[in-house]
PLY file of the C-alpha trace (Angstrom):
ply
format ascii 1.0
element vertex 210
property float x
property float y
property float z
element edge 209
property int vertex1
property int vertex2
end_header
76.67 92.46 109.76
76.41 89.25 107.27
76.92 88.93 103.82
73.80 88.36 101.67
75.11 86.93 98.50
71.36 87.39 96.83
71.91 91.15 97.32
75.06 92.90 95.96
74.34 95.90 98.03
74.21 94.35 101.29
77.47 95.21 103.55
79.75 92.32 103.71
81.68 91.69 106.93
84.37 94.71 107.71
82.35 97.00 105.66
80.95 100.66 106.43
77.60 102.00 105.38
76.66 105.89 105.21
72.67 105.91 104.63
73.44 109.26 102.50
75.04 107.04 99.62
72.32 104.69 98.80
70.07 108.25 98.22
71.98 110.14 96.44
74.20 107.43 94.20
71.65 107.38 91.24
71.35 111.24 90.89
75.25 111.11 91.10
75.66 108.39 88.64
73.19 110.63 86.24
75.52 113.31 85.95
78.87 111.37 85.59
77.26 109.44 82.94
77.10 112.89 80.87
80.83 114.32 81.65
83.01 111.26 82.42
85.12 109.85 79.56
83.62 106.45 78.10
86.96 104.80 79.02
89.77 105.73 81.30
90.81 105.73 85.12
88.85 107.61 87.05
90.45 108.60 90.69
88.07 109.15 93.51
89.31 111.11 96.18
87.91 110.46 99.51
86.14 107.43 98.81
84.70 107.17 102.18
82.93 103.74 103.14
83.23 102.80 99.35
79.32 102.26 98.36
80.00 105.13 95.56
83.10 103.33 94.20
81.28 99.89 93.94
77.91 101.74 92.40
79.97 103.67 90.11
82.10 100.91 89.04
79.25 98.66 88.43
77.35 101.03 86.36
80.09 102.38 84.20
82.27 99.19 83.12
84.29 101.00 80.64
86.20 102.77 83.27
88.37 101.70 85.65
87.48 102.92 89.24
90.55 103.97 91.45
89.34 104.74 94.82
91.53 106.56 97.74
91.10 107.95 101.25
93.66 109.06 103.71
91.74 107.08 106.48
93.08 103.37 107.10
89.53 102.54 108.61
88.02 103.92 105.18
90.32 101.80 103.21
89.38 98.99 104.94
85.38 99.49 104.51
86.36 99.99 100.54
88.38 96.79 100.62
85.56 94.77 102.12
83.05 96.31 99.58
85.72 95.41 96.46
86.09 91.68 97.47
82.21 91.20 98.04
81.48 92.69 94.87
84.19 91.31 92.73
84.46 94.03 90.03
87.11 93.72 87.45
87.37 97.49 86.92
87.42 98.33 90.58
90.96 98.95 91.92
92.15 98.40 95.43
91.83 101.61 97.84
95.58 103.65 97.66
96.24 105.98 100.94
95.72 109.37 99.65
95.78 113.01 101.44
94.14 115.58 99.09
95.98 118.27 100.70
99.54 116.49 100.11
102.08 118.17 97.90
102.66 114.82 96.09
100.22 112.10 95.30
100.99 108.42 94.84
99.15 108.47 91.36
100.74 109.10 87.76
98.00 109.94 85.56
94.28 109.82 85.50
91.43 110.54 83.20
89.26 111.94 85.41
88.73 112.82 89.09
85.77 112.66 91.35
85.06 113.65 94.73
81.95 113.38 96.56
81.09 115.20 99.91
84.78 115.79 100.60
85.78 119.62 100.66
83.34 120.72 103.18
84.47 117.96 105.59
87.91 118.67 105.32
90.01 121.69 105.89
90.63 124.31 102.79
94.03 123.26 102.44
92.63 119.78 101.35
90.33 121.79 98.53
93.50 123.42 97.24
95.24 120.30 97.73
92.69 118.84 95.41
92.92 121.59 92.55
96.47 121.22 92.61
96.42 117.33 92.05
93.78 117.55 89.79
96.12 120.61 87.66
99.42 117.78 87.49
97.27 114.83 86.93
94.49 115.74 84.41
95.00 115.58 80.56
93.70 118.33 78.50
90.02 118.35 78.95
89.81 115.70 81.93
87.24 116.47 83.85
87.27 117.23 88.14
83.98 116.34 89.33
82.50 117.73 92.94
79.13 116.87 94.48
78.02 118.05 97.75
76.40 121.41 99.65
77.98 124.79 98.13
77.23 128.22 98.78
76.43 130.86 96.12
77.65 134.36 96.18
78.27 134.15 100.15
74.67 132.90 100.92
73.37 129.46 101.93
71.24 128.05 99.79
69.01 126.53 102.42
68.40 126.95 105.97
69.13 123.36 106.26
72.81 123.83 104.76
73.41 127.01 107.26
72.37 124.63 110.03
74.81 122.02 108.68
77.69 124.47 108.22
77.06 125.26 112.09
77.32 121.76 112.74
80.45 121.17 110.65
82.31 124.25 112.20
81.28 123.03 115.95
83.01 119.93 115.04
86.38 121.61 113.38
86.26 124.91 112.71
88.45 124.42 109.81
85.55 122.79 108.18
82.58 124.21 106.30
80.39 124.54 103.22
82.54 126.43 100.22
81.53 129.27 98.17
81.06 128.18 94.63
83.18 131.16 93.68
85.97 130.46 95.80
86.23 126.76 94.45
86.30 127.86 91.09
88.92 130.95 91.60
91.30 128.08 93.10
90.63 125.82 90.25
91.39 128.36 87.74
94.96 128.66 89.27
95.29 125.46 88.48
93.98 125.40 84.84
90.73 124.36 85.19
87.61 126.13 84.14
84.32 125.31 85.70
82.12 124.17 83.10
78.93 123.04 84.58
76.59 123.75 88.05
74.39 121.36 88.30
71.33 121.71 91.13
71.04 118.05 92.99
68.30 116.87 95.21
68.29 117.70 98.87
70.43 121.48 98.16
73.42 119.86 97.05
75.14 120.43 93.62
77.74 118.93 91.37
80.36 121.08 90.04
82.10 120.06 86.71
85.59 121.41 85.89
87.83 121.02 82.92
91.77 120.87 82.77
92.68 123.56 79.92
0 1
1 2
2 3
3 4
4 5
5 6
6 7
7 8
8 9
9 10
10 11
11 12
12 13
13 14
14 15
15 16
16 17
17 18
18 19
19 20
20 21
21 22
22 23
23 24
24 25
25 26
26 27
27 28
28 29
29 30
30 31
31 32
32 33
33 34
34 35
35 36
36 37
37 38
38 39
39 40
40 41
41 42
42 43
43 44
44 45
45 46
46 47
47 48
48 49
49 50
50 51
51 52
52 53
53 54
54 55
55 56
56 57
57 58
58 59
59 60
60 61
61 62
62 63
63 64
64 65
65 66
66 67
67 68
68 69
69 70
70 71
71 72
72 73
73 74
74 75
75 76
76 77
77 78
78 79
79 80
80 81
81 82
82 83
83 84
84 85
85 86
86 87
87 88
88 89
89 90
90 91
91 92
92 93
93 94
94 95
95 96
96 97
97 98
98 99
99 100
100 101
101 102
102 103
103 104
104 105
105 106
106 107
107 108
108 109
109 110
110 111
111 112
112 113
113 114
114 115
115 116
116 117
117 118
118 119
119 120
120 121
121 122
122 123
123 124
124 125
125 126
126 127
127 128
128 129
129 130
130 131
131 132
132 133
133 134
134 135
135 136
136 137
137 138
138 139
139 140
140 141
141 142
142 143
143 144
144 145
145 146
146 147
147 148
148 149
149 150
150 151
151 152
152 153
153 154
154 155
155 156
156 157
157 158
158 159
159 160
160 161
161 162
162 163
163 164
164 165
165 166
166 167
167 168
168 169
169 170
170 171
171 172
172 173
173 174
174 175
175 176
176 177
177 178
178 179
179 180
180 181
181 182
182 183
183 184
184 185
185 186
186 187
187 188
188 189
189 190
190 191
191 192
192 193
193 194
194 195
195 196
196 197
197 198
198 199
199 200
200 201
201 202
202 203
203 204
204 205
205 206
206 207
207 208
208 209
């Protein structure tokens, strides 16, 4: 792929592209504008290709966006997008495993995780809650995006099919139930504040640190 200097969204050399990112980034941004602080540091867990980080940092210049991912390939893609975008408020990606008992971050005013806890072992979701409990200040938000079940049921047939495909790839993966996520969050001092219905049978869950 080659860089198109006239198009800030054109992928630069070394950058990965996830087609879903272009489809869901604006609905996600609409919610983030309402729930994130106007200023501060946002830690993004499992930033993937880096496309969301670029889009959010560009749209929210008052916030410092700190992307992270455990994958070296993903961090290389994030770095490529970051160099291409040249945004002053977008930091270099850091290596961070959500399931680790300690993170290489001392503080964050908000934490965002997009499409992570269903494509990871449940231990990563538990680690995410524990990390948010350690890092966030009182009132600080933890915002999750992705497909979720309600009361043990899939919200659409397509989600059931997606869940089956995830578990075929790794039996530790799968769509999580909102109640289970909220219970894990509560154990770390995080209360579920909002559940926002999103396009394509997804949701955003907004938690606040007590």
